Backbone as JSON Lines, residues from 0, in Angstrom:
{"i":0,"aa":"M","n":[5.41,-33.37,-12.44],"ca":[4.64,-33.82,-11.3],"c":[4.38,-32.67,-10.31]}
{"i":1,"aa":"E","n":[5.35,-31.76,-10.19],"ca":[5.17,-30.65,-9.26],"c":[3.97,-29.8,-9.68]}
{"i":2,"aa":"L","n":[3.81,-29.58,-10.97],"ca":[2.68,-28.8,-11.44],"c":[1.36,-29.5,-11.1]}
{"i":3,"aa":"I","n":[1.31,-30.8,-11.26],"ca":[0.1,-31.56,-10.93],"c":[-0.18,-31.45,-9.43]}
{"i":4,"aa":"R","n":[0.86,-31.56,-8.63],"ca":[0.69,-31.43,-7.18],"c":[0.14,-30.05,-6.84]}
{"i":5,"aa":"E","n":[0.69,-29.02,-7.46],"ca":[0.22,-27.66,-7.18],"c":[-1.23,-27.45,-7.61]}
{"i":6,"aa":"V","n":[-1.62,-28.02,-8.74],"ca":[-3.01,-27.87,-9.2],"c":[-3.94,-28.59,-8.24]}
{"i":7,"aa":"T","n":[-3.61,-29.83,-7.87],"ca":[-4.48,-30.57,-6.96],"c":[-4.55,-29.88,-5.6]}
{"i":8,"aa":"L","n":[-3.45,-29.33,-5.16],"ca":[-3.41,-28.6,-3.9],"c":[-4.3,-27.35,-3.96]}
{"i":9,"aa":"S","n":[-4.24,-26.63,-5.06],"ca":[-5.08,-25.42,-5.17],"c":[-6.56,-25.78,-5.18]}
{"i":10,"aa":"R","n":[-6.91,-26.89,-5.79],"ca":[-8.31,-27.33,-5.78],"c":[-8.74,-27.76,-4.37]}
{"i":11,"aa":"A","n":[-7.84,-28.42,-3.66],"ca":[-8.14,-28.85,-2.29],"c":[-8.4,-27.65,-1.39]}
{"i":12,"aa":"E","n":[-7.77,-26.55,-1.69],"ca":[-7.9,-25.36,-0.84],"c":[-8.93,-24.36,-1.37]}
{"i":13,"aa":"D","n":[-9.63,-24.72,-2.44],"ca":[-10.62,-23.83,-3.05],"c":[-11.9,-23.83,-2.21]}
{"i":14,"aa":"C","n":[-12.13,-22.76,-1.48],"ca":[-13.28,-22.68,-0.58],"c":[-14.61,-22.59,-1.32]}
{"i":15,"aa":"H","n":[-14.58,-22.44,-2.65],"ca":[-15.82,-22.41,-3.43],"c":[-16.33,-23.82,-3.74]}
{"i":16,"aa":"L","n":[-15.5,-24.81,-3.5],"ca":[-15.9,-26.2,-3.74],"c":[-16.49,-26.78,-2.46]}
{"i":17,"aa":"T","n":[-17.26,-27.83,-2.61],"ca":[-17.85,-28.48,-1.44],"c":[-16.76,-29.17,-0.64]}
{"i":18,"aa":"P","n":[-16.97,-29.36,0.65],"ca":[-15.97,-30.06,1.46],"c":[-15.61,-31.44,0.91]}
{"i":19,"aa":"E","n":[-16.59,-32.18,0.42],"ca":[-16.31,-33.51,-0.11],"c":[-15.42,-33.46,-1.34]}
{"i":20,"aa":"V","n":[-15.69,-32.52,-2.24],"ca":[-14.87,-32.37,-3.44],"c":[-13.46,-31.91,-3.05]}
{"i":21,"aa":"R","n":[-13.36,-31.01,-2.09],"ca":[-12.05,-30.57,-1.63],"c":[-11.25,-31.73,-1.05]}
{"i":22,"aa":"K","n":[-11.9,-32.59,-0.29],"ca":[-11.21,-33.75,0.28],"c":[-10.74,-34.7,-0.83]}
{"i":23,"aa":"Q","n":[-11.54,-34.85,-1.89],"ca":[-11.13,-35.69,-3.01],"c":[-9.88,-35.13,-3.69]}
{"i":24,"aa":"W","n":[-9.88,-33.81,-3.88],"ca":[-8.69,-33.17,-4.46],"c":[-7.49,-33.33,-3.53]}
{"i":25,"aa":"A","n":[-7.72,-33.2,-2.24],"ca":[-6.62,-33.35,-1.28],"c":[-6.05,-34.76,-1.31]}
{"i":26,"aa":"K","n":[-6.91,-35.76,-1.39],"ca":[-6.44,-37.14,-1.47],"c":[-5.63,-37.37,-2.74]}
{"i":27,"aa":"L","n":[-6.07,-36.78,-3.84],"ca":[-5.31,-36.88,-5.08],"c":[-3.95,-36.2,-4.92]}
{"i":28,"aa":"S","n":[-3.93,-35.05,-4.27],"ca":[-2.68,-34.35,-4.03],"c":[-1.73,-35.19,-3.19]}
{"i":29,"aa":"L","n":[-2.26,-35.88,-2.19],"ca":[-1.43,-36.76,-1.36],"c":[-0.84,-37.89,-2.2]}
{"i":30,"aa":"R","n":[-1.61,-38.45,-3.1],"ca":[-1.11,-39.53,-3.95],"c":[-0.02,-39.02,-4.9]}
{"i":31,"aa":"V","n":[-0.24,-37.85,-5.47],"ca":[0.76,-37.26,-6.37],"c":[2.04,-37.0,-5.57]}
{"i":32,"aa":"N","n":[1.9,-36.44,-4.39],"ca":[3.05,-36.14,-3.55],"c":[3.87,-37.4,-3.26]}
{"i":33,"aa":"A","n":[3.19,-38.5,-2.99],"ca":[3.88,-39.76,-2.68],"c":[4.66,-40.28,-3.89]}
{"i":34,"aa":"R","n":[4.15,-40.04,-5.08],"ca":[4.8,-40.54,-6.29],"c":[5.98,-39.69,-6.75]}
{"i":35,"aa":"M","n":[5.99,-38.43,-6.38],"ca":[6.99,-37.53,-6.96],"c":[8.29,-37.45,-6.17]}
{"i":36,"aa":"H","n":[8.36,-38.08,-5.03],"ca":[9.57,-37.99,-4.21],"c":[10.32,-39.31,-4.21]}
{"i":37,"aa":"G","n":[11.64,-39.19,-4.2],"ca":[12.5,-40.37,-4.16],"c":[12.8,-40.78,-2.73]}
{"i":38,"aa":"D","n":[13.84,-41.58,-2.59],"ca":[14.2,-42.13,-1.29],"c":[15.26,-41.31,-0.55]}
{"i":39,"aa":"E","n":[15.73,-40.25,-1.15],"ca":[16.73,-39.4,-0.49],"c":[16.12,-38.77,0.75]}
{"i":40,"aa":"P","n":[16.92,-38.58,1.82],"ca":[16.37,-38.01,3.06],"c":[15.64,-36.68,2.87]}
{"i":41,"aa":"W","n":[16.2,-35.77,2.06],"ca":[15.54,-34.48,1.86],"c":[14.22,-34.65,1.13]}
{"i":42,"aa":"Q","n":[14.17,-35.57,0.17],"ca":[12.94,-35.8,-0.58],"c":[11.88,-36.44,0.31]}
{"i":43,"aa":"Q","n":[12.27,-37.38,1.14],"ca":[11.33,-38.01,2.06],"c":[10.81,-37.0,3.08]}
{"i":44,"aa":"A","n":[11.69,-36.13,3.55],"ca":[11.27,-35.1,4.51],"c":[10.31,-34.12,3.84]}
{"i":45,"aa":"R","n":[10.58,-33.76,2.62],"ca":[9.7,-32.84,1.89],"c":[8.32,-33.46,1.69]}
{"i":46,"aa":"M","n":[8.3,-34.75,1.35],"ca":[7.03,-35.44,1.17],"c":[6.25,-35.48,2.49]}
{"i":47,"aa":"A","n":[6.92,-35.84,3.57],"ca":[6.25,-35.9,4.88],"c":[5.73,-34.53,5.3]}
{"i":48,"aa":"M","n":[6.54,-33.49,5.05],"ca":[6.14,-32.13,5.41],"c":[4.91,-31.69,4.61]}
{"i":49,"aa":"H","n":[4.93,-31.92,3.29],"ca":[3.79,-31.53,2.45],"c":[2.53,-32.3,2.84]}
{"i":50,"aa":"D","n":[2.68,-33.6,3.08],"ca":[1.52,-34.41,3.49],"c":[0.92,-33.88,4.79]}
{"i":51,"aa":"A","n":[1.77,-33.68,5.78],"ca":[1.28,-33.23,7.09],"c":[0.65,-31.84,6.98]}
{"i":52,"aa":"A","n":[1.25,-30.97,6.2],"ca":[0.72,-29.61,6.07],"c":[-0.66,-29.63,5.42]}
{"i":53,"aa":"L","n":[-0.81,-30.39,4.35],"ca":[-2.11,-30.46,3.68],"c":[-3.16,-31.1,4.58]}
{"i":54,"aa":"R","n":[-2.81,-32.22,5.19],"ca":[-3.77,-32.9,6.05],"c":[-4.18,-32.01,7.23]}
{"i":55,"aa":"T","n":[-3.23,-31.27,7.77],"ca":[-3.53,-30.36,8.88],"c":[-4.47,-29.25,8.44]}
{"i":56,"aa":"R","n":[-4.2,-28.66,7.28],"ca":[-5.08,-27.6,6.77],"c":[-6.49,-28.12,6.54]}
{"i":57,"aa":"M","n":[-6.61,-29.31,5.99],"ca":[-7.94,-29.88,5.75],"c":[-8.67,-30.14,7.07]}
{"i":58,"aa":"I","n":[-7.95,-30.61,8.07],"ca":[-8.55,-30.83,9.39],"c":[-9.0,-29.5,9.97]}
{"i":59,"aa":"E","n":[-8.17,-28.48,9.87],"ca":[-8.52,-27.16,10.41],"c":[-9.7,-26.55,9.67]}
{"i":60,"aa":"Q","n":[-9.73,-26.68,8.36],"ca":[-10.75,-26.03,7.56],"c":[-12.05,-26.82,7.45]}
{"i":61,"aa":"L","n":[-11.94,-28.15,7.4],"ca":[-13.12,-28.97,7.15],"c":[-13.49,-29.86,8.33]}
{"i":62,"aa":"G","n":[-12.65,-29.9,9.32],"ca":[-12.93,-30.71,10.5],"c":[-12.24,-32.07,10.46]}
{"i":63,"aa":"A","n":[-11.99,-32.59,11.63],"ca":[-11.36,-33.9,11.77],"c":[-12.38,-34.99,11.46]}
{"i":64,"aa":"D","n":[-11.87,-36.14,11.06],"ca":[-12.72,-37.29,10.78],"c":[-11.99,-38.54,11.22]}
{"i":65,"aa":"A","n":[-12.37,-39.08,12.37],"ca":[-11.71,-40.26,12.93],"c":[-11.93,-41.5,12.07]}
{"i":66,"aa":"N","n":[-12.89,-41.45,11.14],"ca":[-13.16,-42.59,10.26],"c":[-12.31,-42.59,9.0]}
{"i":67,"aa":"D","n":[-11.54,-41.54,8.8],"ca":[-10.67,-41.44,7.63],"c":[-9.27,-41.09,8.11]}
{"i":68,"aa":"P","n":[-8.31,-41.98,7.94],"ca":[-6.96,-41.72,8.47],"c":[-6.29,-40.47,7.9]}
{"i":69,"aa":"D","n":[-6.7,-40.03,6.73],"ca":[-6.12,-38.81,6.18],"c":[-6.53,-37.57,6.96]}
{"i":70,"aa":"W","n":[-7.71,-37.62,7.61],"ca":[-8.22,-36.46,8.31],"c":[-8.35,-36.69,9.82]}
{"i":71,"aa":"D","n":[-7.71,-37.72,10.3],"ca":[-7.69,-38.04,11.73],"c":[-6.42,-37.44,12.33]}
{"i":72,"aa":"P","n":[-6.54,-36.45,13.21],"ca":[-5.35,-35.81,13.77],"c":[-4.37,-36.8,14.4]}
{"i":73,"aa":"A","n":[-4.88,-37.81,15.07],"ca":[-3.99,-38.8,15.69],"c":[-3.17,-39.54,14.63]}
{"i":74,"aa":"E","n":[-3.79,-39.85,13.51],"ca":[-3.07,-40.53,12.41],"c":[-2.02,-39.61,11.79]}
{"i":75,"aa":"V","n":[-2.38,-38.35,11.62],"ca":[-1.42,-37.39,11.04],"c":[-0.21,-37.25,11.97]}
{"i":76,"aa":"V","n":[-0.47,-37.09,13.26],"ca":[0.62,-36.97,14.23],"c":[1.46,-38.24,14.25]}
{"i":77,"aa":"A","n":[0.82,-39.39,14.24],"ca":[1.57,-40.65,14.23],"c":[2.45,-40.76,12.98]}
{"i":78,"aa":"D","n":[1.94,-40.32,11.84],"ca":[2.73,-40.34,10.6],"c":[3.92,-39.39,10.69]}
{"i":79,"aa":"V","n":[3.69,-38.21,11.25],"ca":[4.79,-37.25,11.41],"c":[5.85,-37.83,12.34]}
{"i":80,"aa":"L","n":[5.43,-38.35,13.48],"ca":[6.38,-38.92,14.43],"c":[7.12,-40.11,13.83]}
{"i":81,"aa":"G","n":[6.43,-40.88,12.99],"ca":[7.08,-42.0,12.33],"c":[8.11,-41.58,11.29]}
{"i":82,"aa":"A","n":[8.0,-40.38,10.8],"ca":[8.93,-39.87,9.78],"c":[10.15,-39.19,10.4]}
{"i":83,"aa":"V","n":[10.16,-39.06,11.72],"ca":[11.22,-38.31,12.39],"c":[12.17,-39.25,13.14]}
{"i":84,"aa":"T","n":[13.43,-39.11,12.82],"ca":[14.5,-39.75,13.6],"c":[15.59,-38.72,13.74]}
{"i":85,"aa":"P","n":[16.29,-38.68,14.8],"ca":[16.36,-39.59,15.93],"c":[15.26,-39.32,16.95]}
{"i":86,"aa":"A","n":[15.37,-39.96,18.09],"ca":[14.43,-39.74,19.19],"c":[14.61,-38.32,19.73]}
{"i":87,"aa":"P","n":[13.58,-37.79,20.38],"ca":[13.66,-36.42,20.9],"c":[14.88,-36.17,21.8]}
{"i":88,"aa":"A","n":[15.21,-37.11,22.66],"ca":[16.34,-36.91,23.58],"c":[17.65,-36.72,22.8]}
{"i":89,"aa":"E","n":[17.84,-37.53,21.77],"ca":[19.06,-37.41,20.96],"c":[19.07,-36.1,20.17]}
{"i":90,"aa":"A","n":[17.93,-35.73,19.62],"ca":[17.84,-34.47,18.89],"c":[18.1,-33.3,19.83]}
{"i":91,"aa":"H","n":[17.56,-33.38,21.05],"ca":[17.78,-32.32,22.03],"c":[19.26,-32.17,22.35]}
{"i":92,"aa":"A","n":[19.94,-33.28,22.52],"ca":[21.38,-33.24,22.81],"c":[22.16,-32.6,21.67]}
{"i":93,"aa":"L","n":[21.75,-32.86,20.44],"ca":[22.44,-32.28,19.28],"c":[22.19,-30.78,19.14]}
{"i":94,"aa":"C","n":[21.05,-30.32,19.65],"ca":[20.7,-28.9,19.52],"c":[21.61,-27.98,20.31]}
{"i":95,"aa":"A","n":[22.15,-28.49,21.41],"ca":[22.95,-27.64,22.29],"c":[24.09,-26.95,21.56]}
{"i":96,"aa":"G","n":[24.78,-27.66,20.7],"ca":[25.89,-27.07,19.96],"c":[25.77,-27.32,18.48]}
{"i":97,"aa":"W","n":[24.58,-27.14,17.94],"ca":[24.35,-27.51,16.56],"c":[25.25,-26.76,15.57]}
{"i":98,"aa":"Q","n":[25.69,-25.56,15.93],"ca":[26.53,-24.78,15.01],"c":[27.86,-25.48,14.72]}
{"i":99,"aa":"A","n":[28.32,-26.32,15.65],"ca":[29.6,-27.01,15.47],"c":[29.44,-28.39,14.81]}
{"i":100,"aa":"L","n":[28.21,-28.79,14.53],"ca":[27.97,-30.1,13.93],"c":[28.36,-30.11,12.45]}
{"i":101,"aa":"P","n":[28.67,-31.29,11.93],"ca":[28.87,-31.4,10.48],"c":[27.6,-31.0,9.75]}
{"i":102,"aa":"I","n":[27.74,-30.5,8.55],"ca":[26.61,-29.98,7.78],"c":[25.52,-31.04,7.59]}
{"i":103,"aa":"E","n":[25.92,-32.31,7.49],"ca":[24.93,-33.38,7.31],"c":[24.02,-33.48,8.53]}
{"i":104,"aa":"Q","n":[24.57,-33.34,9.74],"ca":[23.76,-33.41,10.95],"c":[22.89,-32.16,11.11]}
{"i":105,"aa":"I","n":[23.42,-31.01,10.72],"ca":[22.61,-29.8,10.74],"c":[21.42,-29.97,9.78]}
{"i":106,"aa":"G","n":[21.7,-30.55,8.62],"ca":[20.63,-30.82,7.66],"c":[19.59,-31.77,8.22]}
{"i":107,"aa":"A","n":[20.03,-32.78,8.94],"ca":[19.1,-33.73,9.55],"c":[18.21,-33.03,10.58]}
{"i":108,"aa":"L","n":[18.81,-32.15,11.37],"ca":[18.02,-31.4,12.36],"c":[17.03,-30.45,11.66]}
{"i":109,"aa":"R","n":[17.46,-29.89,10.57],"ca":[16.6,-28.98,9.81],"c":[15.4,-29.75,9.21]}
{"i":110,"aa":"R","n":[15.68,-30.96,8.73],"ca":[14.59,-31.79,8.19],"c":[13.57,-32.1,9.28]}
{"i":111,"aa":"I","n":[14.06,-32.38,10.49],"ca":[13.16,-32.64,11.62],"c":[12.27,-31.43,11.87]}
{"i":112,"aa":"K","n":[12.88,-30.25,11.86],"ca":[12.1,-29.03,12.11],"c":[11.03,-28.85,11.03]}
{"i":113,"aa":"N","n":[11.38,-29.11,9.79],"ca":[10.43,-28.97,8.69],"c":[9.28,-29.98,8.82]}
{"i":114,"aa":"V","n":[9.62,-31.23,9.08],"ca":[8.61,-32.29,9.13],"c":[7.66,-32.1,10.31]}
{"i":115,"aa":"T","n":[8.15,-31.59,11.43],"ca":[7.33,-31.45,12.63],"c":[6.56,-30.13,12.69]}
{"i":116,"aa":"A","n":[6.6,-29.35,11.65],"ca":[5.98,-28.02,11.66],"c":[4.48,-28.06,11.98]}
{"i":117,"aa":"S","n":[3.77,-29.07,11.55],"ca":[2.31,-29.13,11.75],"c":[1.91,-29.58,13.15]}
{"i":118,"aa":"L","n":[2.83,-30.13,13.91],"ca":[2.46,-30.69,15.21],"c":[1.82,-29.67,16.15]}
{"i":119,"aa":"A","n":[2.31,-28.45,16.15],"ca":[1.77,-27.44,17.06],"c":[0.29,-27.18,16.77]}
{"i":120,"aa":"R","n":[-0.1,-27.3,15.51],"ca":[-1.5,-27.06,15.14],"c":[-2.37,-28.28,15.38]}
{"i":121,"aa":"L","n":[-1.77,-29.44,15.55],"ca":[-2.53,-30.67,15.74],"c":[-2.63,-31.12,17.19]}
{"i":122,"aa":"V","n":[-1.69,-30.7,18.03],"ca":[-1.6,-31.24,19.38],"c":[-2.89,-31.01,20.18]}
{"i":123,"aa":"D","n":[-3.56,-29.9,19.96],"ca":[-4.8,-29.64,20.69],"c":[-5.97,-30.51,20.23]}
{"i":124,"aa":"H","n":[-5.82,-31.17,19.1],"ca":[-6.85,-32.08,18.6],"c":[-6.72,-33.48,19.21]}
{"i":125,"aa":"L","n":[-5.63,-33.72,19.92],"ca":[-5.35,-35.06,20.45],"c":[-5.9,-35.24,21.86]}
{"i":126,"aa":"Q","n":[-6.27,-36.47,22.15],"ca":[-6.66,-36.83,23.51],"c":[-5.4,-36.93,24.36]}
{"i":127,"aa":"P","n":[-5.49,-36.65,25.67],"ca":[-4.33,-36.83,26.54],"c":[-3.85,-38.29,26.45]}
{"i":128,"aa":"G","n":[-2.56,-38.45,26.46],"ca":[-1.98,-39.79,26.38],"c":[-0.59,-39.74,25.78]}
{"i":129,"aa":"P","n":[-0.02,-40.9,25.48],"ca":[1.36,-40.97,24.98],"c":[1.57,-40.21,23.67]}
{"i":130,"aa":"L","n":[0.62,-40.31,22.74],"ca":[0.78,-39.61,21.46],"c":[0.79,-38.1,21.67]}
{"i":131,"aa":"H","n":[-0.1,-37.62,22.51],"ca":[-0.15,-36.19,22.83],"c":[1.17,-35.75,23.47]}
{"i":132,"aa":"A","n":[1.68,-36.55,24.4],"ca":[2.93,-36.21,25.08],"c":[4.11,-36.17,24.1]}
{"i":133,"aa":"Q","n":[4.16,-37.15,23.19],"ca":[5.24,-37.16,22.2],"c":[5.15,-35.94,21.28]}
{"i":134,"aa":"A","n":[3.95,-35.64,20.84],"ca":[3.78,-34.48,19.95],"c":[4.18,-33.2,20.67]}
{"i":135,"aa":"Q","n":[3.75,-33.06,21.92],"ca":[4.09,-31.86,22.69],"c":[5.6,-31.75,22.91]}
{"i":136,"aa":"E","n":[6.24,-32.88,23.11],"ca":[7.7,-32.88,23.29],"c":[8.39,-32.33,22.04]}
{"i":137,"aa":"W","n":[7.94,-32.74,20.86],"ca":[8.53,-32.24,19.63],"c":[8.18,-30.77,19.39]}
{"i":138,"aa":"V","n":[6.98,-30.35,19.77],"ca":[6.61,-28.94,19.62],"c":[7.57,-28.07,20.44]}
{"i":139,"aa":"T","n":[7.86,-28.49,21.65],"ca":[8.79,-27.75,22.5],"c":[10.2,-27.79,21.93]}
{"i":140,"aa":"L","n":[10.62,-28.96,21.48],"ca":[11.97,-29.14,20.95],"c":[12.19,-28.38,19.65]}
{"i":141,"aa":"R","n":[11.16,-28.21,18.85],"ca":[11.29,-27.48,17.58],"c":[11.9,-26.1,17.76]}
{"i":142,"aa":"Q","n":[11.62,-25.47,18.88],"ca":[12.14,-24.12,19.11],"c":[13.66,-24.09,19.21]}
{"i":143,"aa":"L","n":[14.26,-25.24,19.52],"ca":[15.71,-25.31,19.66],"c":[16.41,-25.75,18.39]}
{"i":144,"aa":"L","n":[15.64,-26.28,17.44],"ca":[16.24,-26.8,16.22],"c":[16.68,-25.66,15.29]}
{"i":145,"aa":"P","n":[17.75,-25.92,14.53],"ca":[18.22,-24.88,13.6],"c":[17.25,-24.64,12.46]}
């Protein structure tokens, strides 16, 4: 499955193809990505990270599309925020002394950092409001995460 994901991803990023064909390849890559990951926290985080990264690149390269949730920056941000637990305040509290945390909690903080990586590139695409504020809060908090 990883090979299929990589092939579909390379086609989605092929600038010699038309934007519509690239989006079709990207959608296929998203479907493959969803099928290849299990329910383990690291696998779910990897899936969320890959989805957000691909969707963000397509938005940056081909433009946002509010009529398609895959290419709507607000939808991508909402999906990223939905994949992240705990709340920012709790994560911030854990960051202060993360070196002393059990390895499982350090791993959880690391997963948050990985999943939220695309937010900095998407936040400027958002309208002012609660979603923008939440995304900005995580962008700032990411700098403190291990």
